[in-house]
N, C-alpha and C positions, 0 to 999 in steps of 0.2 A: 278632662284624664283627672286622674287618682293618681296617687301617691304612696308608697311605702316608704316605711323607715326602718332597719334592721337595730333592732336595741335590746337582741337575745343574749348576744355573748355576756360570756361571765369575766372578761378584762383581767386577764389571770397576771399580765404585766405591768398590770397597774395598782396591784395589793400593796399596800393595805386599803390604799384607799378604796376600792372599788369591794371592799367587804363589805362596807357598809352603805354605799354608793353603787348604783349601775353607773355603767363608764358614760352612757349618754346623759346623765345628769349631774356628770362634773362639768366646771363652769369657768368659762375662757369671757374674760374683759368682763367677769360679772352676769353671765348669763350660758345656764346649760346648754351644751354642744347641741340638743336635739332643739331647744328651741331656736337657735340660729337658723336650724330649716325650717322648721315650723313655720318662723318671720318671715322667711325670704319666696318658700312656696305659697304662702298668701299673699305677699306684694306682687307674685304674677299668675294671682287668679288661680291656683291651683288650692283646691279646698278641703278637696275628700285625702283625708289621710288615713293609712290603716300602719299601724303601731306592731310588731311582733316583740314579744318579749319573755322570757323565764328567771332570768337571777333578779330578785329584788324586783319581779314585774310590778308590784298589787304599788310600789313606791312610785312610778313611772306613771301609773294609773292615777294615782293619787294626786301628783305635782301636776301633771295635764290637765286632767278631767275630759272631759267632752271635748273640749278644743273652742269651744266657745269665746272664751279670755283671748283665743289669737285670732279671732272671725274664721276658725276652722270646725271642721266636723270630725270627728278622731275615732276610729273604730279600733278595737284590739284584737289582736292574735295570739291570746296565750299560748305557752309552750311548756309541757312539763319536764322538758328535758330540750335544752336549746338543739334546734334542726339544721345549723348551718345555713345558709345563704340561701338556695337553690330549695333547700326543703319549706325554710322558711314562708316563703311566698307558696308554694306548693299548697301549703297549709291554710294561707289564707287568701287563696283560688275563689272562693267564695264571697269575701268582700272585696275585693279587686276588680270582677267583669271579666267584661272580653275584648275589650279597647285597650291597646297598649299603653302600659303606665310607665310611670319613673321608681325607679327605687334607690335607695341612699344610704350609705352605711351610717349611722349614728355617731361614729366616731373619727369623721373627719371633721375638720374646722376650712369652712370656704364661705366664710362672711358674706363675699359678692357676689355669689352665684347667682345668674339672670336664669329662674327656671323658666321664664318665659320662652327661653330657644329650645324648650325640650319637646313643644306639642305637635312640631310638622317634621320631626327627624326620622318616623318612620312613616313612608308615605304607600298607598296601595299602587297609585297609578303615578305613571309617567309624567311629565314635562309638558306630553301630547294628549294625555288624560286616558292613558291607553295602560288596563291592567299590568302590571308586572307579573311575570309567571311565577307561581308559589317558591318554586326551588331555584329563582331567581334574586327573588326580594330580601330586603335585609329583616331577620326576626332581632336583631339588639341594636341600639346605640350605643357606643360609651363614649365617653369623656377622659382623656387620657391627661396625665401631667408629665413632665420632663421629671427622669429619675432624681429621686431624693438619695442623699447619703448614706439613708441606713440600706436601701433599696436599689444600687445601682445597676443592676444586670435586665432591670423593666421587667414587663410582662409581657407587651403585644408589640409589634410593627404596625407601621401605618403606610398605606401608599393611596395617593388618588382618594382618599375618606373610608379606605376599606383596611381593616383590621385584620394580622394576619398572626399565625404563634411565632413567629420569627420573622427577621428583618433580614435579607442576606448582605445588606448596606450596613449591618450592626449598629441602628439607629432605632432603638427600643424606646418603648413609655412604660410609663406605671398606670394603671387603672386608677382612676381617680376614687371609685366607690359609687360614682352617680351614671347609673344607665337606665336607656330605657326599654323594656322589652314585650314583645309579643306574648300575652299567655299561653298562647300553644307548645312555646317552649317548653314547658312544665307541665306538659302532659303526661312525661313517660314517669315523673315522681309523684309516687303516691303521698296523699296526706297522711302524716306521720313521721316521713321517711326522710330521715338526715341526707343531704345531698349539697357537696357543696356547686356555687353558683360559676366559678372558674373552670370546673369540670365541661359542664353543658357549654361555655362559652367557647372552650379552647373546640370541642366538635363542631360547632357551627363557624368557627372562625376558619376551620378548616375544608368547610364547602365553600367559603366565603360569600356565607350571609349577615356575615357584622359589620356595619360601618362604624365610623367614629372620627374625631375630629380630638385637638389639642387644647386644652383648657389652659390659660396662662396668666389665670386670677391665684390671688392669696388662695393657699391650698397645704394644709397640715395632715396629716395621717398621726392623731394624737394616743399614738398607740403605747409612748411610756411616760411615766411620771414628769423625765428630765425631760421632753417637749409640753407637756401641759407647763412644767413651769417658765419655760419659756416663752408662750404665748403670754404669760400672765405675769411676766416681768414690766417692770414701769416702761416707759416706753420713751 
């Protein structure tokens, strides 16, 4: 399995820090956010990593190199203008191959996430070995988290490992930024086209073709300087 880490965002809410440093290179506990992901991916045996970048992208390449110092192989997908998440995946399709891959937001902090669990989330066959009908199988598997204070409304509902666009009982969760995807989901997004991932996720969720589960470990969306400072505060 390959992995993709999103690192193309400008990080407007993190200015002035992101005027001179790409957001994924901001440090938490002495280690860049994106390096936390790389280390955890390699620990799980996922060593082929694709990283897209736009704003200050050369700094990311200069810092991470070819990935060998982490025990990984890193390929880069440069974007002249940030193409959003689905657009970034579509632009990197030639690097990702045709098997399901895991994609991770470069600006979330989840130091204990075990990426070995993502390998068997999207199965082609049922427990009896029979192939799922193409219109019945999951095309994505999302890791959801409890709604943080800054996002109390959540993103998706979840019932019996099936992700929905709402929940009649009012129990919603926030998308963690970690998901596993079948490449075919992005066939309709052209290379160089800007497209948000959430648009595709809502389309497939409406069809009942997205699975998911709740991740209960440490997780923070490092979207503001205040949250970054909280993570770096003395224990």
